[in-house]
N, C-alpha and C positions, 0 to 999 in steps of 0.2 A: 873174594879178591882183597888183597892187602891194601890199606889206605896209602895214598900218595902223600908224601911228607915234604914240607918245605919250611925249613927252620928260619925263624927270625929271632935271633938271640939278643936279649937285652942285658944279659949277664954272661959271665964266663961259662962255657959248656961243661966243664969238669970242676967239681968242688971237692977238695981233699977233706976227708973227715966227715962228710955228710952221711948221717945214719939213715935218714928217711927221705925218699922222693915222694911228694904228695901231688898227684895228678888232679887237676880241676878241669873237666870238660866245660867249654863255654860256647854258647850260642846267643849272641846279642845280650851280653851281661854287663854292659858299661855301668848300669845303675847299682849292681850288687857285688861285682867282683872286688872292688876296692875295699869296702868294709869287711868282706869275708877274709881277704888276704891279711888285712890289718889285725883282725881278731885272732887268726891263726898265728900270725907273727908274734903277737903279744904273749900268747900262751906258750909258744915254743921258747921264746927268750926267757920268760920267767922260770921255765922248767929246765933250762939248759939243754934243750933238745936241738941237735944239729940237723936242720931241715932245709930242703930245697923245694920250692913250689914250681910245678910245671903246668902252666895254663895252656890248654889245647884249644886253639881257635878253630871252631868247627863251622866255618862259613859265616862268621860275623859280618854284618854290614853296618854296624854302629861303631862307637868309639872304644870297644873293649880293648883292642891292642894298645891304644893310646893311654888308657887308664893304667894298664899293666906296666907300660913303659915308665910311667911316673913313679912306680914303686921300686925301681932298680936300686935305690939307695936305702931300702929297708934293711933291717938286721938279717932277715932271712933272704937268701938269694932267690930271685924269681926269673923264670925263663918262659917265653911264649913259643909255642910250636903251632904250625898251621897243618891241619888235617883236612884235605879236600873231600874225602869220602864222608858223606853226611851220616849222622846217627851217633847217639851217645856211645854205643859199643865201639864204633870205629874210633871215636875220639879218645876213649880210655885206652884202647889198644895202642894207639899212636904214642900216648904218654908212657905207657909201660915199656914200649920198645926203646924209648929214649932214656929211660932211667939207668942210673949207674950206682945207686946206693945199695947197701945190703938189704934194706927193707923198702917196699914200695906200696902205695895205696892210692885210693881215690876218694874224693868227696865232691858234693855239689857246690855250686857257686853261690848259693843263697843262704847259707848258715842254717839249713834245715836240721843238720846235725850240729850239736854244740861243739865249738872248737876244742873244748876240754876232752872230748871223746878221742881226739887224736893222741893225746898223752896216754889215756887208758889203753888204747889199742897198741901203742908202741910197747907198753909194759908187757902185754900179752905175747907179742911176737918175740920180744927179748927173752921171754921165759920158755920159748920153744914151740909155741903154736905156729903152724905154718900158714894158716888162713884164719883171719879174724873177720867175722861177719857182723856188721852193725845190724841190730834188730830192734824193730819197734813193737815186737809182740812177745819177746821172751820175758821171763820173770825180771821185774825191776824196770822194764821199759814202758813207754807210753807216748801219748800225743799231748803236747802242750796245749794245742787247740783242737777240738773235735773235728773230724773230717766230714766232708759233705757226703750225702747219701749215695750219690753216683759213684764216687771214689771208693766208698766202703764196699758197695756191691761188686764193683769191678775187681777190687783186691781179693775179696772172698772167692770169686769165681777163678781168678788166676791162681791163687794158692791151691785150690782144689785140683786144678789141672796140672800143676807143677809138682805136686807132692810125690808122685812116683819117681820123679827125677831128682828132686832135692832131698828126699828122705825126711828126717826129723827136723830139718832146719825150719824155724818158724817164720822167717822173713827173708826171702831171696832178693827183694827189690829195694831194700834200703840203700841209699846212695853212698854208703860208706863201707869200705873194706880195706884191709891191710894184708900183705903177704910177705913172706921171704922172697927176695927178688928172683932167685932162680925158679922158684915155684911159679911165680906170676908170669915170668917170661915163657916158661914151658906151656902153661895153660893158655895164655893169650895168643901164642904163636900158632896154636892149633885150633883156636876158636874161629868161627866164621860169621856169627851174627853181628850186625851193625846197629840194630835198634835197641829198644829198652829191655828186651828179654835176654840180652847177652849175659846177664848175671846168672841166669838159670843154666845156660850152657857151660859156663866156667865152673859153677859149683857142682853140677852133675858130674863133670869130669874129675873134679877134685875128690868128690865122694868115691868115684870109681877107682881112683888111685889110692884110696884109703889114707888121704892126707890128714894131718892133725888139725881139726877145725873147731872153733869155738865161737859162740855168739856173744856179742857185747851189747848189753842193754842201752838203748838210745832214747832220750827224751826228744822226740821229733816235733818239729814245727813245720806244718805245710805252708809253702809259699804261695800266695795268691797269684804270683806272676810266673808260676812254673811253666816250663815249655812243654810239659806232658799234656797231651790232649786226650781226655778220658775215652772218647769215642774212637777217633781216628787212630791214635797210637795204641789204644787198648785192643782194637781189632787186629792191628799189625802184630802186637805182642802175642796174641793167641795163635796167629799163623806161625810165628817164629817158634813157639813151643812145639808145634807139630814137626818143624824142621829138626829141633833138638832131639825129639823122641825118635824120629826116623834115623838120624845119624848115630844115635846110641844103640839102635837095635839091628842095624845092618852090618854085615861082616866088614864092608869097606870102612864104615864109620868106626867100628871097634878097632880095626887094624891101625888106623891113624893115631890112636892113643896108646898103643903098646910100646 
């Protein structure tokens, strides 16, 4: 089911000359969204990158929308979109659908990915890569702070189960990816998952289409206030992997992507 959208615009909906629309899914992010947007804004302005930020309110009950509204005077235009369908995958899909720039991507609201990675990713899509995948495991990547044992175990099990779908990609779940806009819209318009495993579905289909993909090394910082719940959301993600595998192996699923 496609997410129901209800736009609340704090800036003009169309921006001439914007090169990148950056989607930030948000669920109760009033404490972190402001500093994240400010940091991205600073990097974009310093580099001369024409950027718009699309914050997707995914059922916030705190002051996230109000914080974003105060940022309308920043150098980078900011817009907030409401996505009533719960789940990170649904929120990212909603933002992708609303994008108008030639390049589009998404990142988390907590600066787990350094804002400078946006500039590195843009350089790669400019050079012709159709999908840029942030990775915490490829050569040159790493974790600024060691991860807890439960998260490490869950990540290992998830990678093992997703490897037949994602192929040689070392990290499907890093919350940073950039695309050529047409590629992203095609992939996300056909995707179905709304939870945290949506990345696997999108990348599996990108691999099936033989798109030009590259991994970008990320120095990742785990946020202690992450909305991901290792047990509850981890179990749901494993179930979603089964859905992806089933859709990729059945004739009806294959037909949808031709």
